DOTOR-958106 format. One record per residue (C-alpha): residue number from 1; residue in one letter; x, y, z. Coordinates in Angstrom, 2 decimals, always signed. Each point is the difference from the previous one (the first is absolute). Layout:
BEGIN
<pt seq="NUM" type="A" x="X" y="Y" z="Z"/>
...
END
This chain:
BEGIN
<pt seq="1" type="M" x="+16.61" y="+0.88" z="+25.20"/>
<pt seq="2" type="E" x="+0.95" y="-1.83" z="-3.19"/>
<pt seq="3" type="L" x="-1.58" y="+1.07" z="-3.28"/>
<pt seq="4" type="R" x="-0.71" y="-2.76" z="-2.47"/>
<pt seq="5" type="W" x="-0.62" y="+0.52" z="-3.70"/>
<pt seq="6" type="V" x="-2.93" y="-2.03" z="-1.22"/>
<pt seq="7" type="M" x="-0.04" y="-0.21" z="-3.76"/>
<pt seq="8" type="A" x="-3.08" y="-0.61" z="-2.06"/>
<pt seq="9" type="N" x="-0.25" y="-1.42" z="-3.50"/>
<pt seq="10" type="V" x="-1.88" y="+2.55" z="-2.06"/>
<pt seq="11" type="A" x="-1.66" y="+0.05" z="-3.42"/>
<pt seq="12" type="V" x="-0.79" y="+3.37" z="-1.57"/>
<pt seq="13" type="V" x="-2.93" y="+0.06" z="-2.43"/>
<pt seq="14" type="G" x="-1.32" y="+2.80" z="-2.18"/>
<pt seq="15" type="A" x="+1.18" y="+3.55" z="-0.56"/>
<pt seq="16" type="S" x="+2.48" y="+1.14" z="-2.55"/>
<pt seq="17" type="R" x="+3.45" y="-1.51" z="-0.26"/>
<pt seq="18" type="E" x="+1.45" y="+3.13" z="+1.61"/>
<pt seq="19" type="V" x="-2.35" y="-0.15" z="+3.01"/>
<pt seq="20" type="R" x="+0.71" y="-3.71" z="+0.47"/>
<pt seq="21" type="L" x="+3.73" y="+0.79" z="-0.09"/>
<pt seq="22" type="L" x="-0.45" y="+2.66" z="+2.68"/>
<pt seq="23" type="I" x="-2.04" y="-2.34" z="+2.23"/>
<pt seq="24" type="K" x="+2.54" y="-2.80" z="-0.48"/>
<pt seq="25" type="G" x="+2.82" y="+2.36" z="+0.98"/>
<pt seq="26" type="L" x="-1.79" y="+1.08" z="+3.18"/>
<pt seq="27" type="L" x="-0.69" y="-3.61" z="+0.96"/>
<pt seq="28" type="R" x="+3.56" y="-1.13" z="-0.63"/>
<pt seq="29" type="L" x="+1.35" y="+2.97" z="+1.96"/>
<pt seq="30" type="H" x="-2.00" y="-1.33" z="+2.95"/>
<pt seq="31" type="H" x="+1.33" y="-3.56" z="-0.43"/>
<pt seq="32" type="H" x="-3.04" y="-1.59" z="-1.66"/>
<pt seq="33" type="V" x="+0.37" y="-2.39" z="-2.93"/>
<pt seq="34" type="V" x="-1.89" y="+0.76" z="-3.21"/>
<pt seq="35" type="V" x="-0.80" y="-3.42" z="-1.46"/>
<pt seq="36" type="A" x="-2.17" y="+1.17" z="-2.93"/>
<pt seq="37" type="E" x="-1.19" y="+3.15" z="-1.70"/>
<pt seq="38" type="G" x="-2.11" y="+0.85" z="-3.00"/>
<pt seq="39" type="S" x="-3.06" y="+1.76" z="-1.30"/>
<pt seq="40" type="S" x="-2.39" y="-2.93" z="+0.57"/>
<pt seq="41" type="F" x="-0.67" y="-2.76" z="+2.51"/>
<pt seq="42" type="D" x="+1.54" y="-2.48" z="-2.45"/>
<pt seq="43" type="V" x="+3.35" y="+0.74" z="+1.68"/>
<pt seq="44" type="L" x="-1.24" y="-1.90" z="+3.08"/>
<pt seq="45" type="D" x="-0.08" y="-3.21" z="-2.05"/>
<pt seq="46" type="A" x="+3.80" y="+0.08" z="-0.30"/>
<pt seq="47" type="I" x="+0.51" y="-0.16" z="+3.79"/>
<pt seq="48" type="P" x="+0.97" y="-3.57" z="+0.96"/>
<pt seq="49" type="P" x="-2.52" y="-1.67" z="+2.31"/>
<pt seq="50" type="E" x="+2.67" y="-0.76" z="+2.61"/>
<pt seq="51" type="T" x="+0.69" y="+3.74" z="+0.40"/>
<pt seq="52" type="E" x="-1.47" y="+1.61" z="+3.08"/>
<pt seq="53" type="P" x="-3.29" y="+1.69" z="-1.00"/>
<pt seq="54" type="P" x="+0.86" y="+3.52" z="-1.10"/>
<pt seq="55" type="V" x="-1.43" y="+3.31" z="+0.98"/>
<pt seq="56" type="V" x="-1.68" y="+1.21" z="-3.20"/>
<pt seq="57" type="I" x="+0.13" y="+3.75" z="-0.52"/>
<pt seq="58" type="V" x="-2.59" y="+1.09" z="-2.54"/>
<pt seq="59" type="D" x="+0.06" y="+3.46" z="-1.50"/>
<pt seq="60" type="F" x="-3.76" y="+0.43" z="-0.24"/>
<pt seq="61" type="D" x="-1.45" y="+1.96" z="-2.92"/>
<pt seq="62" type="L" x="-3.72" y="+0.75" z="-0.02"/>
<pt seq="63" type="E" x="+0.18" y="+0.78" z="-3.71"/>
<pt seq="64" type="E" x="+1.05" y="-3.52" z="-0.91"/>
<pt seq="65" type="P" x="-3.08" y="-2.10" z="-0.72"/>
<pt seq="66" type="G" x="-0.10" y="-3.30" z="+1.82"/>
<pt seq="67" type="R" x="+2.74" y="+0.91" z="+2.50"/>
<pt seq="68" type="L" x="-2.20" y="-0.60" z="+3.07"/>
<pt seq="69" type="E" x="-1.00" y="-3.43" z="-1.26"/>
<pt seq="70" type="A" x="+3.61" y="-0.85" z="-0.91"/>
<pt seq="71" type="I" x="+1.09" y="+0.88" z="+3.55"/>
<pt seq="72" type="R" x="-2.84" y="-2.08" z="+1.46"/>
<pt seq="73" type="V" x="+0.97" y="-3.03" z="-2.12"/>
<pt seq="74" type="A" x="+3.71" y="+0.35" z="+0.84"/>
<pt seq="75" type="R" x="-0.87" y="+0.30" z="+3.69"/>
<pt seq="76" type="K" x="-2.09" y="-3.17" z="-0.07"/>
<pt seq="77" type="S" x="+2.68" y="-1.96" z="-1.86"/>
<pt seq="78" type="R" x="+2.67" y="+1.07" z="+2.53"/>
<pt seq="79" type="P" x="-1.74" y="-0.14" z="+3.38"/>
<pt seq="80" type="L" x="+3.27" y="-0.05" z="+1.98"/>
<pt seq="81" type="S" x="+1.36" y="+3.16" z="-1.66"/>
<pt seq="82" type="R" x="-0.57" y="+3.45" z="+1.40"/>
<pt seq="83" type="F" x="-1.31" y="+2.59" z="-2.46"/>
<pt seq="84" type="V" x="+0.92" y="+3.68" z="+0.28"/>
<pt seq="85" type="L" x="-1.85" y="+2.39" z="-2.31"/>
<pt seq="86" type="L" x="+1.47" y="+3.34" z="-1.02"/>
<pt seq="87" type="T" x="-2.93" y="+2.22" z="-0.92"/>
<pt seq="88" type="P" x="-0.50" y="+3.48" z="-1.49"/>
<pt seq="89" type="G" x="-0.87" y="+1.56" z="+3.36"/>
<pt seq="90" type="G" x="-0.78" y="-1.72" z="+3.25"/>
<pt seq="91" type="G" x="-3.54" y="+1.11" z="+0.76"/>
<pt seq="92" type="P" x="-2.85" y="-2.25" z="+1.14"/>
<pt seq="93" type="P" x="-1.06" y="-1.02" z="-3.55"/>
<pt seq="94" type="M" x="+3.51" y="-1.28" z="-0.73"/>
<pt seq="95" type="R" x="+0.26" y="-1.83" z="+3.32"/>
<pt seq="96" type="E" x="-3.42" y="-1.55" z="-0.59"/>
<pt seq="97" type="A" x="+1.02" y="-1.11" z="-3.51"/>
<pt seq="98" type="G" x="+3.12" y="-1.57" z="+1.48"/>
<pt seq="99" type="R" x="-1.94" y="-1.81" z="+2.70"/>
<pt seq="100" type="S" x="-2.50" y="-1.24" z="-2.57"/>
<pt seq="101" type="V" x="+2.74" y="-1.89" z="-1.83"/>
<pt seq="102" type="G" x="+1.70" y="-1.35" z="+3.12"/>
<pt seq="103" type="A" x="+2.93" y="+2.41" z="+0.32"/>
<pt seq="104" type="N" x="+1.98" y="-0.18" z="+3.24"/>
<pt seq="105" type="A" x="+1.03" y="+3.65" z="-0.30"/>
<pt seq="106" type="V" x="-1.01" y="+2.98" z="-2.13"/>
<pt seq="107" type="I" x="+2.46" y="+2.86" z="-0.40"/>
<pt seq="108" type="G" x="-0.99" y="+3.23" z="-1.74"/>
<pt seq="109" type="R" x="+2.41" y="+1.85" z="-2.26"/>
<pt seq="110" type="P" x="+1.92" y="+2.06" z="+0.78"/>
<pt seq="111" type="F" x="+1.24" y="-2.12" z="+2.88"/>
<pt seq="112" type="A" x="+2.86" y="+0.09" z="+2.46"/>
<pt seq="113" type="V" x="+2.61" y="-2.68" z="-0.62"/>
<pt seq="114" type="R" x="-0.54" y="-1.10" z="+3.62"/>
<pt seq="115" type="E" x="-3.65" y="-0.87" z="-0.84"/>
<pt seq="116" type="L" x="+1.07" y="-2.30" z="-2.80"/>
<pt seq="117" type="I" x="+2.74" y="-1.69" z="+2.01"/>
<pt seq="118" type="E" x="-2.30" y="-0.51" z="+3.00"/>
<pt seq="119" type="A" x="-2.68" y="-1.56" z="-2.22"/>
<pt seq="120" type="V" x="+2.52" y="-2.39" z="-1.53"/>
<pt seq="121" type="A" x="+1.65" y="-1.08" z="+3.25"/>
<pt seq="122" type="P" x="-1.09" y="-3.52" z="+1.01"/>
<pt seq="123" type="G" x="-2.81" y="+0.00" z="+2.51"/>
<pt seq="124" type="S" x="-0.77" y="+3.69" z="-0.43"/>
<pt seq="125" type="S" x="-3.04" y="-0.04" z="-2.26"/>
<pt seq="126" type="T" x="-3.50" y="-0.76" z="+1.11"/>
<pt seq="127" type="P" x="-1.49" y="-3.33" z="-1.07"/>
<pt seq="128" type="P" x="-2.20" y="+0.07" z="-3.10"/>
<pt seq="129" type="P" x="-3.72" y="+0.35" z="+0.55"/>
<pt seq="130" type="H" x="-2.01" y="-3.20" z="-0.20"/>
<pt seq="131" type="P" x="-2.70" y="-0.09" z="-2.69"/>
END
């Protein structure tokens, strides 16, 4: 059986610079391409339109006002992208918050690297809920 690496283009949004660096390192170690990273969704604007729609990893912070709405807006403006939310814990309230903004996957911290890589892999995440 032949194993094939399937790379995804990934944008990492939110978190501290150090956390983004760690996430980028994990993704690159697993052969994914980080096409953008930054503390806000503005980094998505720098991705050329001809680029395959990225998987957008969002480090979700309940303390940040407006974060849910910002995720919802980014999700609507990039309907072909998959959104993976990293949340402080993975309980039902976090999963429900993720579903409410159209996330394809919600991963609670702390998480196993395998969870992140599986959520990023093309075709692995569930489709977003329809409003």
